[in-house]
C-alpha positions as CSV (number, residue, x, y, z in Angstrom):
1,M,134.3,98.2,107.5
2,S,131.1,99.3,109.2
3,K,129.1,97.0,111.6
4,C,126.3,96.9,109.2
5,E,128.7,95.8,106.3
6,N,130.2,93.2,108.5
7,E,126.9,91.8,109.5
8,C,125.9,91.7,105.8
9,L,129.0,89.8,104.8
10,Q,128.8,87.4,107.8
11,R,125.3,86.5,106.7
12,E,126.3,85.3,103.2
13,D,126.9,81.7,104.2
14,I,123.7,81.2,106.4
15,E,120.2,80.5,105.5
16,L,118.3,83.7,104.6
17,P,115.0,84.6,106.2
18,G,113.4,85.1,102.8
19,K,113.4,87.1,99.6
20,A,111.6,90.4,99.4
21,L,110.4,92.7,96.7
22,I,109.9,96.4,97.6
23,T,108.8,99.3,95.5
24,G,110.0,102.8,95.9
25,A,113.2,101.4,97.2
26,S,115.5,104.1,95.9
27,S,114.9,106.8,98.5
28,G,113.1,107.7,101.7
29,I,111.0,105.1,103.5
30,G,111.7,102.4,100.9
31,L,115.4,102.9,101.0
32,E,115.4,102.5,104.9
33,I,113.2,99.4,104.7
34,S,115.6,97.9,102.2
35,K,118.6,98.6,104.4
36,R,116.7,97.1,107.4
37,L,115.8,93.9,105.5
38,V,119.3,93.5,104.2
39,E,120.8,94.0,107.7
40,E,118.4,91.2,108.9
41,G,119.4,88.8,106.2
42,Y,116.9,89.2,103.5
43,E,117.7,89.2,99.8
44,V,116.0,92.2,98.5
45,Y,114.8,93.2,95.0
46,G,114.2,97.0,95.1
47,I,112.2,98.7,92.4
48,G,112.8,102.3,91.7
49,R,113.3,104.9,89.1
50,D,116.4,106.9,90.3
51,F,119.0,105.0,92.5
52,S,121.3,107.9,93.1
53,E,120.7,107.8,96.8
54,V,121.2,104.1,97.1
55,E,124.6,104.5,95.3
56,K,125.7,106.7,98.1
57,D,124.8,104.1,100.8
58,T,127.8,101.8,101.6
59,L,125.7,99.1,103.2
60,L,123.7,98.4,100.1
61,L,126.5,99.0,97.7
62,N,128.6,96.4,99.4
63,C,126.0,93.7,99.9
64,D,125.3,91.4,97.1
65,R,121.8,90.6,98.4
66,F,120.3,94.0,97.3
67,H,119.3,94.1,93.7
68,K,118.5,97.4,92.0
69,V,115.5,97.1,89.6
70,V,114.9,100.3,87.5
71,C,111.2,100.5,86.5
72,D,108.5,103.2,86.3
73,L,105.4,101.6,88.0
74,C,103.2,103.3,85.5
75,D,104.7,101.2,82.8
76,T,102.4,98.3,83.5
77,Q,103.7,96.0,80.7
78,K,107.4,96.3,81.9
79,L,106.4,96.2,85.6
80,S,104.5,93.0,85.1
81,G,107.3,91.3,83.2
82,I,109.9,92.2,85.8
83,V,107.7,91.0,88.7
84,K,106.9,87.7,87.0
85,K,110.6,87.1,86.2
86,I,111.8,87.9,89.7
87,N,109.1,85.6,91.2
88,V,109.8,82.7,88.9
89,N,113.5,82.7,89.7
90,H,113.5,83.8,93.3
91,D,110.1,82.8,95.0
92,I,109.4,86.1,96.8
93,T,108.0,85.6,100.4
94,L,107.6,89.3,101.3
95,L,106.1,92.0,99.2
96,I,106.2,95.7,100.4
97,N,104.2,98.1,98.3
98,N,105.9,101.3,99.4
99,A,106.1,103.6,96.3
100,G,103.9,106.7,96.4
101,V,103.4,110.0,94.8
102,G,101.5,113.0,96.0
103,Y,100.1,116.2,94.4
104,Y,98.3,118.7,96.6
105,G,96.1,121.8,96.2
106,L,92.6,122.6,95.2
107,H,91.2,119.6,93.3
108,E,90.1,121.7,90.3
109,E,93.8,122.7,89.8
110,L,95.1,119.1,89.5
111,S,95.7,118.0,85.9
112,P,94.3,114.7,84.7
113,Q,97.9,113.5,84.4
114,K,98.7,114.1,88.0
115,I,95.5,112.4,89.2
116,S,96.3,109.5,86.9
117,Q,99.8,109.2,88.2
118,M,98.7,109.1,91.8
119,V,96.1,106.5,91.1
120,R,98.4,104.3,89.1
121,T,101.4,104.6,91.5
122,N,99.5,104.5,94.8
123,L,96.7,102.1,94.1
124,E,96.9,100.3,90.7
125,A,100.6,99.2,91.1
126,P,100.1,97.6,94.5
127,M,97.0,95.7,93.3
128,I,98.8,94.4,90.1
129,I,102.0,93.4,91.9
130,S,100.0,91.7,94.7
131,G,98.0,89.8,92.2
132,L,101.0,88.6,90.3
133,L,102.7,87.3,93.4
134,L,99.7,86.0,95.3
135,R,99.7,82.3,94.3
136,N,103.3,81.9,95.5
137,L,102.6,84.0,98.7
138,K,99.8,81.6,99.4
139,K,102.2,78.6,98.9
140,N,104.8,80.2,101.1
141,S,102.5,81.7,103.7
142,G,104.0,85.0,102.8
143,I,103.5,88.7,103.7
144,I,102.2,91.7,102.0
145,V,102.9,95.1,103.5
146,N,101.2,98.2,102.1
147,I,102.5,101.6,103.0
148,S,99.3,103.7,103.2
149,S,98.9,106.9,105.1
150,V,97.0,108.5,108.0
151,T,95.2,110.4,105.3
152,A,93.3,107.2,104.4
153,E,91.2,107.5,107.6
154,K,90.1,111.2,107.3
155,T,89.0,113.9,105.0
156,N,91.8,115.7,103.0
157,P,91.0,119.2,101.7
158,H,93.8,120.2,99.4
159,G,94.7,116.6,98.9
160,C,91.4,114.9,98.0
161,A,92.8,112.7,95.3
162,Y,95.9,111.6,97.2
163,G,93.9,110.7,100.3
164,A,91.4,108.8,98.1
165,T,94.2,106.7,96.7
166,K,95.5,105.8,100.2
167,A,92.0,105.0,101.4
168,G,91.6,102.7,98.4
169,L,94.9,101.0,99.3
170,T,93.8,100.6,102.9
171,S,90.6,99.0,101.8
172,F,92.4,96.8,99.5
173,S,94.6,95.6,102.4
174,H,91.7,94.8,104.5
175,S,89.7,92.8,101.9
176,L,92.8,91.0,100.6
177,F,93.6,89.9,104.2
178,D,90.2,88.4,104.6
179,E,90.4,86.8,101.2
180,A,93.8,85.1,101.7
181,R,94.2,84.7,105.5
182,K,93.0,81.1,105.3
183,Y,96.1,80.3,103.1
184,G,98.5,81.7,105.8
185,V,99.0,85.0,104.0
186,R,99.5,88.0,106.2
187,V,98.5,91.5,104.9
188,V,99.8,94.4,106.9
189,N,98.7,98.1,106.4
190,I,101.1,100.7,107.7
191,E,99.8,104.3,108.1
192,P,102.5,106.8,108.7
193,D,101.8,110.5,109.5
194,M,104.1,113.3,108.2
195,T,107.5,111.8,107.5
196,A,110.8,113.5,106.5
197,T,110.8,112.4,102.8
198,N,110.6,113.9,99.4
199,L,106.8,113.0,99.1
200,Y,106.0,116.7,99.7
201,R,108.3,118.0,96.8
202,N,105.1,118.9,94.9
203,A,103.4,120.7,97.8
204,D,103.7,124.1,99.3
205,F,104.3,122.4,102.7
206,T,106.7,119.9,104.2
207,A,107.5,118.1,107.4
208,D,108.4,120.5,110.3
209,D,111.9,120.8,111.3
210,E,111.2,119.9,114.9
211,L,111.8,116.1,115.5
212,A,108.7,115.8,117.7
213,A,106.6,117.1,114.6
214,R,107.8,114.5,112.1
215,L,108.7,110.9,111.6
216,L,112.0,109.6,110.3
217,P,112.0,107.1,107.4
218,E,113.9,104.6,109.6
219,E,111.2,104.8,112.2
220,V,108.7,103.7,109.7
221,A,111.1,100.8,108.7
222,D,111.1,99.9,112.4
223,A,107.2,99.7,112.4
224,V,107.4,97.5,109.3
225,W,109.9,95.2,111.0
226,Y,107.8,95.0,114.1
227,A,104.6,94.1,112.1
228,I,106.2,91.3,110.1
229,N,108.0,89.6,113.0
230,Q,104.9,88.6,115.1
231,R,104.5,85.0,116.0
232,E,102.8,82.6,113.5
233,G,99.1,82.9,114.0
234,L,99.2,86.6,115.1
235,V,98.7,89.4,112.5
236,V,99.1,93.0,112.9
237,T,96.7,94.2,110.2
238,D,96.9,98.0,110.9
239,L,99.7,100.1,112.4
240,V,99.4,103.9,112.6
241,V,102.6,105.7,113.4
242,K,102.5,109.4,114.4
243,P,104.8,112.1,115.7
244,Q,103.9,113.6,119.0
245,L,103.1,117.1,117.5
246,H,100.7,117.8,114.7
247,R,102.4,120.5,112.7
248,I,103.6,121.3,109.1
249,K,106.2,123.7,107.7
250,R,105.1,126.1,104.9
251,K,107.6,126.4,102.1
252,L,108.7,129.9,101.2
253,K,107.3,131.1,97.9
254,K,110.0,131.5,95.1
255,G,110.5,135.0,93.8
């Protein structure tokens, strides 16, 4: 049994720090955040579409406190029903809006379907889920973490629509914090730079192979853990995480 599995089992009989709901939990940053929360004692409800990566992870497979929830965030009716059911039965205290999708290239080359998918996944779903949970988060002095992007703070040629959705998410984070802070709710906006995930599967570039030019998903999870574990009364509203080098890797063209 691994150290992580042993710690997971040891925590079963003690009071848990809380219950968390995270989107995009099936791979990349979301998977690493889920693992970190489980290791720290949270009960985690992870929403995703394909859990094949999770099913390879011994920590999550052997811990009863991780619950797989299969759902496409663009299916608003199903998503709303799932979130309401989880919240009624389990009283979520930590929401992490992590799921994201990106399409890149000249804006006129993006189909309406791709633009819609980015808007609905990256911006609409976090706003909907936050709204559904907000009353209980106010009651519990809960936390909302939105995984945005460094693209939210700059212009994005060849990624105009993606950058716009992340700018919208960052703006939503700031406004929601000012709206809900008097109720004890903390809203945290995390802005990672190039991270070694499958976000760039639809692009002609990816994160560079050199470690100094990319972030690892577990490092973003560390940033989340840091932000949510500040003393009561102190809020890290924005946290930007970058690798030392600014570099990307171009993919080889097929054929």
